[in-house]
N, C-alpha and C positions, 0 to 999 in steps of 0.2 A: 283500376290501374291495369294498363295494358302490358302484354307480355315484353314488347320491345319499343313499339312505335310511341313517340311523345311529339308534342307540337315543336319542340327544339330541333328533332330530328327532321321533321317536315321542312322547317327553315334551312337546315343544312342541305336537304335535297334541292330546294329552290336555289341556294347559292351554287351547288354543283351544276344546276341547269344553266345558271349565268355563266359559269366558267366554261362550260362546254360549247356555248354559242360563240365563243371568241370574242366577248365584249370587254376582255380584260387585257390590257397591254402587256407585253412581255416583262417589262420592268415590275409590274404589280402582281405577276403570276405567283412568285414564290410566297408573298405575304397572304394571298388568298388561300392557297393551298395549305399554308401553315395554320391559318384559322380553321379549315376544314379538318385536317388530319389531327390536330391537337384536341379536337372536340370529338373526334371519332375513336381514337385510341385511348381509352380511359387508363390503360395500364401504364402510360407514359407519364401520368401525373405523379407528383412527389408528395402530396399532402392531401388529408381528407377534406380540407377546406376547398381545394381546387376541384376535387372530385364531386363534391356536392355542387359547387358552382356549375360544373359541366352538366351534371345530371338534371338540375333544375334551371338550365340557361334561359335568360329572358332575351327578349328581342332587343332590349337596350344594351345587353352586352354585345351583341353582334354589331350595334351601331357604333359602339365605342372602338371596335376592332376595325371597322371598314369605312368609317365616316371620312377618313382623310385620304382614302386610296382612290385616285383618279381612274376612270374607266376610258375605254376606246371611243366612247360618245362624247363629244364636247359639251361641257356644262353639266355632265352627269358624273357622280361617283359610283363605285361599286355598291355603296349602300343604297342609293336611289334606285339602282336596277334591281336590287334585292327587294326593296319594298314593293316595286312594281309587279314583281313575280308573286310576292306574297298576297298582295290585294287583288291579283288577278283570280285567286281562288275565292270565288264569292258565294259558294254554296257547297252543300255536302256532295253533290254530283260532281262539281268542278274539282274538289279534292280527290274523289275516286278516280276521275280521268288523269289527274296530274300524277298521282302515285302510280296508276297502271302504265302511263307512258314512260316512266322513268327508266326502264330497261333500254329505251331507245337511245339513252345517252351512252350506252356501252358499245364498244366495238364488237364486231361479229367474231364469232368463233371460227377456227379453221374448218370445222365440219360444216358450218353454214356457208362458207366461201366455196367449199368444194361442191356442196349441193347445188348452188347456184350456177356454178360453171357446168356441172354435169346436165342439168336440166336446161340450160341455155337461157336462164332468165336474165333480164337486164340487172345491172348493178343497183342495189337498193341503198339509199342513204343510211348511214350508221353514224353513231357517236365516236368520239375520240378517246373516251376513258377506257383504259384496259380493264378487262373483266377481272383479272387476278390481282389488281392493285388494292391497297386498302380502301381507296374511295370506290372502286368498282365492287368490291365485296360488300360494302356498306349499302350501296344502292340495290344490289341484288337481294340482300337480306331484308331491307325495308319493304321491298316489293313483295317478297314472299310472306313476310309477316302481315302485310296488309291483306293478302289473300286469305289468310287463316283467321281473320278477325270475324266475329259475328256482328250482326247489324247493330245491336245496341252498343257493342264496343266501338264501332266505326262512328256511330253517332256522338258517343262521348268524345272521341278523338276530335270531331268537328267542333264540339262545343269548346273544348280546351284550346283549340287552335285559334278560335275567334278571340277568346280572352287573351291568348298569348300575344297576338299581334295588335291588341287594342292600343297599347301605349304608343305605337307608332302612327296612330291616325293622324295626328297634327302634322307630323313631318310629311306623310304622303299627301295630305290635302294641299300644302303649300306648294308641292312640285306639280301635282295633278289634280287641280281643282275641278275639271270637267269629267274625270273618270268615276269618282266615287259616288256610289248610289246609296249604299246603306252601311252603317257602322257594324251591323251583324250579319246580315245575310240578303242576297239578292231577291230572294223570295218575298221578303218583308216589303222591299221597294216595290215589287210587282203588285203586292196586294195594297199598297199605299196606306200602310198602317205604321205606327211608331212604337217605341218601347212601352207606352202606356197601355197599349191595347192588351186585352185579357189573353188573346191568342199568343201574343209574343211573350207574355208572362209565363204561359204554360210551357211553351217551347223552350224558353231559355232561362227557366227558373233557376237551374243549377249555377248557371254563370252569373246571373244578376244578383244572387244572394251574396256570393263571396268571390267577386272578381280577383282580389289580391291572392286568395287561397288558390285559385286555379292558374295563376301565371306561372307556378312552378310545378309541374306535374312529373312524377316518377314513374318509370316503367318497372316491371319486375327485374329486367336486365340490370338497369341502373342500381336498383336497391342490392341486387346480389353482388355487383361490382364493389359498390360502397361498403358493403359488410365484409367481403373478402379482403378488401385492403385494409379495413379497420382491425380485423382479426390478425392479419400478418403484422400490422403495426404494434398491436397490443402483445402479441406473442414475442416480437424481436426486441421491443423496447421495454416491455414490462410495465406500462402504464394503465391508466384507466380510460374508459370511454370519454372522449371529449364532450364538452357541453354542447357544441354544434350538432354532433351526431345525435345526442340524446334528444335534441329539439327536433331533428328530422324524424326520429322514430315515433316521437309523440304526434307529430304531423300526420305520419302515415296512419297511426292508430286512430287519430281523430277523423280522418277521411274514411275510415271504414274498409280500407284495403287490407288485403291478406298479406302479411309481412312474410318474407322467406323464413325458412327453418333455422337459418343461420342467426336469426335474432336471438334465439335461445342460448346459442354459444356465446354470443356477445355479452348477453347478460350474465352468463356464467362467469366469464373473465373478469367483467366488471365487479360482480359480487365478491369474487375470489380476491381481487385486489383491494377492495373496500374492507375486507376482513369478515364479510357477512357469509359464513361457511353454510348455514342452512339453506340460503337462497342459492348459493353456488352448487350445492349438491342437488337441489331440486332442479335447476335449469340444466344441469349437466345430463342428469337422467332423461329430462325432457327432450333435449336436443337428440341424443342418441336413440332414444325410443322412436323418434320421427324418422330419423335417417335410416334406421335398420328396417323400416317398413318397406323401404323402396330400394335399398342397396344390399340387402341379403348379407348381413354381417360384415360387409366389407370393412367398415370403420370401427368394428368392435374393439380391435386392438388399440385404436387411438383412445377409445372411451375408457379402457382400462389404464392406459398411460396417463390420462388427464386425472383420473381417480386417484391413481398412486401418488402423483405430484401433489394434488390437494390434500389428500390424508397426511403426506409427510409435512406439508405446510402447516397443517393444522396440529401436528404433534403426535398423530397416531402412526408411529413407525411400525408397530406390529402389524397393522392392517395394511400399510402402504407396500411392504416388501412382498407379501403373497399376490397383491394386485399386479405389481410390476413383473413378478414371475410368471403369472398368467398371461400378461401383455406379450412378454417374450415368446412364450409358447404359442400363443394365437399368431403373432407376427411370422414365427417360423412356418406355422401351418399354412399361412396365406401367402408365403414367400414375399412378405413386405420388407425389403432391405432397409428402407428408410426408417421405418418405425422401429425395426430391430436395432438399428445403429443408435437411434435416441434413447431407446430403452437401456442399452448397455452403457451409453455415456452417462445416463442418469444414475445407474447402479454404481458406477465408478465414483462419480462425485458424491453420492450419498455416502458410500464407504469412508471417503476422505474425511466428511463432515461428521459421521456418526459411526466410528469404527466398532464401537460396542454392539450395534444393532445388525452388524453384518457378519455375525459368526455363522449363521445358518447358510448364508450365501457362499462364504469361502469354504465350507464344508462340501458344498455341490461342485466346486471348482470351475464355476462359470467364468470368472474373470481371472483367476490365478492371483499371482501377486501383482504389486502396483505395475511394475515394469511390464509384465506380460500383458496386462490389462491395457496399458496405454498403447503398446505395439499392436494389439489387436484392433483397437479403435482407430489407430492411424491407417492401417492397411484397408480396413473396411471403408473408411472415409474416402480414401483414394479410389477404391473400386466403385463406390456409389456416387463419386464425385460430389461429396458433400464437403465443400471447402470450409464452411463455418465450423463443422465438427473437427476437421483436420487442424484448423488453426488453434482452436481451444485445446485440442489434444497436445499439440507442441508447446503451447504455453503451460498446460499442466505438467508436461515433462520438465520443462524449465523450473516450475515451482517445486517439484519434488527434489530436483538436484539442489535447489537452493536451500530447502528445508533439511536436506541431509548433509549439507556441507560439502557436496561434491564440486567438481571443477566449474569455476566460473566461466571458463571458455565454453563448456558445453551449454551453460545457461545462455549466454549471450548467442550462441549458434542457434538455439531453438527459438529465441525470440526473433532473431534475423529470418529464419525460415517462416515463422508465422507471419511477420510483416510482408515477407516476399508473396506468400499466398494471398495475404489481403489486398495487395496492390495488383497482382497479375490476375486473380479471379474475381476482383472487385467485391471484397467482403468488407463493407465499411463498418459492420457492426462489431467487427473484432479488432478494429484499430485501437479502440479505447482500452480493452484488456491488455493488449500488447504494450501500450505505453505505460500503464499502470504496473505491469510486471517489470519494465525497464526502470520505472521509478524506484520500485522496491529493490532492484538489484543495485542501482546506484547508492541507495541509502546504505546497503549492507557493506558497500566498500568505501563508505565514508564521503562519498561525492553528493553532499546534500544540495548543493547549488544545481547539479545535473538532475537530481531527483525532483527538486521544485520546478525545474524547466520543463521536464517531461509531463508534469501535471498541468502546467499552465498551457503547454502546447495542446493537450488533450482537450482541456475545457474551451480554449478558443477556437480550434479548428475542427474538432471531431465530436463535440458533444451533441451536436444535432442528430447524428446518425447512430449515437452509442445508445446501448441500453440505460434506462434511468438509474439502475442500481450502481452501474459503473460511474456514472455522473456523481451520484451522491457519495460514494466511496472516495472518489478522487478529490471532491470538495473537502470531505472531512480529512483526508490524509494532508491535503494543502494546508487546512487550518492547524492540524498537529504539528507540521513542520514550521509554520509561522510562529506558533507558540514555542517551539524549541529554540527558535532563532531570537526570541525575545520581542516579537511583533504581536502581542497580545491582541490590541485593538483591531489590527488587520485580521487576525484569525477569527474574532468575533464577528467583524463585518462579513468575512467569507460564509460563515455559517448562516448569517441572516440573509444572504442572497440566493440561497437554494430555491429554484422556481417553485411556485405553489402546486403545479400539477404533479410534481414528484412527490410532495408531501401528502397528496390526496390518497396515495397507496398506504394502507395501514402498516404494512410491514416496514417501509421506508420511514414512515413517520416514527414508528418505534425506534428504528435504527438511529435516526437523526436526533431524536430526544435523548437516547442513551448516551450517544457520544458528546453532545452538547453538555450533559451533566458530568461526563467523564473529564472534559476540558475545564469545565467550571470547577469541579472538585480538585483537580490538579493545580488550578490558578489559586484557590482558597488555601490549599496546602502550602504552596509557596509564600503566600501572605501570612502564614501561621494562624489563620482563622479555622482552628481545629474543630471546633464545635460545629460551625456551619458545614465544613467539609465532611465531618463525621455523619451528619444528617443525610447529606447527599450519598456518600458511600453506603450507608445502611439501606437506603431506598434502592440503589443499584444492586446490592447483594441480595435483597429480597426478591428481585426480578429473576434471579438466576433459576434454571440455566438458560443463558442467552442463546438466540439461534446461531450466533457467530461465535466460533470458539476463541478467536482473538479477542473479542470483546469481553468474554468471561475472564480471559488472562489479564487484561488491562485492569478490570475491576478487581481482581484479586491482588495485584501489584499495588493498586492504590490503597486497598485495605492494609497491606503490610507497611507501606509508607506511613500511613496514618498511625499505626502502632509504634512505629519506630520514633516518630516526632513526639508521640505522647510518652516515650521512654519506657513503654510496655515491652521490653525486648523478648522476653520469654513467650509472651503471646504471639509476638511477630515471628519468633523462630517455629513455633508450633504451626502457625498458618502457612509458613514457608514450606515446612515439610510436608503438609497435606498438598499443597500445590505441586510439590516436586513429585509426590507419589502419583498424582492424578495426571501429570503432564504427559507421560509416555502413551496414555491411552487416548487422550483428547487432542493434545498438540504436540506432536513429536517433531519439534523444530529445534535444531541445534542452537539457534540464537537464544531461544527460551532457556535452554540447559545452561548456556553461558551466563545469562543474566541472573539466573537462580543461584548458580554457584558464586558468582560475585557478591550478590546480595548476602548469601550466607556467610561468606568470608568477611564482608563489612560488618555484620552483625557480631560476629565473634571479635572483631577489632574494637567495636563499641562496647562490648562487654569486658574489655580488658583481658581477653584470652586470644591474643593475636596470633600466638604459635598454632592453636587448633585451626585457625583460618588459613594457614599458610599454604597447606596442600590443596585446599579448595581453590585458592586463588591461582595457584600454579596450574591445576587442572582446567580452570576456566581460560587462562592465557594460553595454554597448549590447544584447547579445543577451538577457541576464537581464531587462533593463528592457523590452524589447519584448515579451518572453513573459510578463511579470509573475510571474517566479519570484523571490520576494523573497529567501528564505534565500541563493539563489545570488548575488543582486544584492548583498546584504550582505557576503558572503564575497569577491566580486570587488572591491567598493569597498575592503575591507580589504586585499587584495593590492595594490590601487593605492596605498592609504596607506602600505604598507611600502615601495614603491618611491619614493614622495615623501619619506619618511624617509631613505632612503638618498641621496637627492639633495639633502639639507638643506633641503627644503621643509617646515619644521616646522609652520608656521602653516596651510598647506593640508592637511596630514595630520590636524592637530588638528580642523580644521573638517569634514572628511570623516568622521572616525570619530565626532565629537559628533553629526553629523546622522544617522548610521546606528544609533548605539547604542540609542536608545529601541525602534526597531523590532526590533533584534537581540534585545533582551530579551523581546519578545513571542514570538520563535521557540522560546524555552525550550531553546536550544542552549548548553549550558555552555561547551563548547569555543570556539564562535565568540565568545560574550560575553567569555570570559577572554581571548582573543587581541586583541579590541577594546580592552579596558582596558589590556593591555600596550602596545599601540600608542599609545593615548592618553597612557600614562605616558611613552613615549619622546618623544612630541611636546612634552610639558610639559618634560622635562629639555632638550630641544633648544632650545626657546624660552629657557630659563633660560640656557643656554649662549650664545645669541646676545646675551641681555641683557648678559652679563659681557664678551663680546668688544667689543659697542659701547661699553660704559662704558670700558674700557681704551684703545680707539682714541680716543675723543672727549675724555675727561678726563685721559688720560695718568696713570692711577693714582689720581686724585682720586675719592673715593667719592661717589657720588650716591645719597642717601638713598632717593628715590623708586624708582630702578631696583633698589636692593638690596631693598626691600620687595617689589617685583614678582617678583624672582628667588626670594625665600623663599616667596611664595605659590604660585609655580609648582612648586617643590620639594615643598612641603606637598601640593599637589594630587596631585602624581605619587606621593607616599607613599599617599594615600588611595585612588587608583585602583589601585595595586599590591595593596594589602590586599583590595579587592574582586575583583581577578584571582585572587589566591590562594584566595579563597573559592569561586570558581567552578570552579577547578581541583580543589579538594578534593572537590566533589561527585562529579566523575567519576574521581576518583583519578588525575589526570593528573600524574605526578611531574615531568616536564620543566617543565611550566608553573609548578608550585609552586616548583621549585628557582629557576627564572628570576626569578620575582617576589621570592623571598627575597633572592637575590643582589643584584638591583637596589635593593631596599630598604636592604640592608647598605651599598652604595656611597653611597647618599643620606645615610644617617646618619653615615658616616664623613666626608662632605664637610661636614655640620653641624657636625662636631666632637664628636659624642656617641659615643665609642668603646664605652661600655658596651652601648648598644643595638645598635650595630653587631656587636659580639662576640655579643649574644644572637641577632641574625639569622643569624650564622655557625654558632653551636650548633644552631639550629633546622634550618638547612641540612643539617648532617652527621648529625643525629639522624634527620632525615626519610630521607635516603638509606639510612641503616642499617636503619630500620624497614621500608621496602620491600624492601630486599635480604633481610632475615630472613624477611620474610612469604613472598616468592616462592622462597625457597631459593637465592638467587644468592650 
């Protein structure tokens, strides 16, 4: 494998020669230059497939690009002229002359022109290609690299060039039947021997044994560019090594070529994503051992940074923090601002994820509190022009404000600032996190349709350039929103549509499996399949602690919901108290505080101790109102309404539920809306009962027509509301809610004296229980 020159680059030199001779009309110049520049500038490619295609470009690829382009010579295309130039190189000596003469395609420098004028020499012909243009730099480098080649390397280049142009033999013969002397070398024609001769077999054995394998030849430069691009993609997107790149590496190893040192770093990243931490450690040490031999500890801080991240991902937090501290010290010593900023950013996010592990760091005062740490990261990101770090810092600030229940305007302002940085500074990788944060913010204020729209926009427009983790989280979030809206089948289809290359990463596979089980357990709880749901929840609990704090919280809430549905209220209260004690250390989110307070108040209401939960419900309402978390506010208000119902304050409960019901409908939460309808129906029935008791007390059995009419209207309103509640529960397949609505409607119809309709409600009740039991195998 050569350092730079390959047969494809020799073909590009021949195309540059055709271009410089003026054989291309003005209308076709742009297309030919596009073919040249797109193959010269590897960094302009957008995917590893295109990079590999360029690095191992075949002559047929050039034919596809140039065959339809007419030249200035009538009856000839640019492809025909290129073929003539390629087949004019008929021996190794001709190749040597061809590459040696390529500097003549370049224009003269100012010093050369002045020298000719001062010495009185006649003007010498020169090329028209500017020496400092990308094409001119490419020609100069090819000439210089060829001068550096040793004899055996130049011979190997000639052999590879013969195999490279061999597929175009038929096309050249049709156009130039009288020119072609030999398919291999003009020396073969001079000796009047063919490929069956022993001498030919000795000279061209390497080419004759595997022509297809030699058609794509990679240089060291090509391999380094391929690997640098792949490393940047794996670091920014968080995926594994594509199969095409693995095939290329195997091909290089099979050819016996020396692969660049970056191969070990690629293997480290791939092993890390695959969960093979032993191989990851081995390849990481191997890569930095090789690089430090020639770079004098320049990349030592990056070795420590990668080591700390790997150990943290493996769960060795006690080893990760000292490694990161040493990386910070080394980066400061070497004045590596970029590495230092990455280390400080990692420390901040690590402290957010594992606050208990950061006590030693807080004592040193490296980052200070959360606000000081974010301000430090933002200022350093601006100074170093690290726009990705600046965008993520702004989003982190918005997330902190959201978790602490601070101003929503500040949250939106930070998201807008991050989006502005993404657009102005071209940071496509951070567009996804910005939309995810915006989706979370819309969910907090009860605009579920806006939250779902942000997720859809991210998946449709920005998922290609987004980190795979963000794509996975957005897909799971969309599935959770669909489940909340009652579109269970669509949610399951979304979870099944996650691309396979994302699930090749072990961490993402575990995350996807965990949340699939969470959605499945929630669905089974709705269907009252408690035994099946209990098995899944037990499996999820046994996997704790989960890498994501939100995941652990969701599992704990599912466990509490299971205990409540099993009527194990004391066990549910104990588990709730444990979660409340642990929440400030692991997940200090105001939304979680509101949900826990609301859930505790609901438990007291179910235990016929409603007054003990009154203060908890009021605290939840006040906290949710001050933080503007509207779904939690409606849930807390509903819990307060249940407490008022148990206290026989039916009018107050009705007013509360009627006030929140329109906003609850905007949340698109079928369970919340269904519970609101049930509470509203209970308040109507309670008011009807009060009307009966007041009538009996005042009129001593005498019927009052007006009060009787009011009572019938209230009971009719209760039936209407119960029908709406049953419809909401049917969307999410909530069996308990549907049965409760049917049972209450049956009692109301029995009170009205319509036994037929009451019996019909009873039959629906039994058939519904039987249907769900048969479907779930209970």
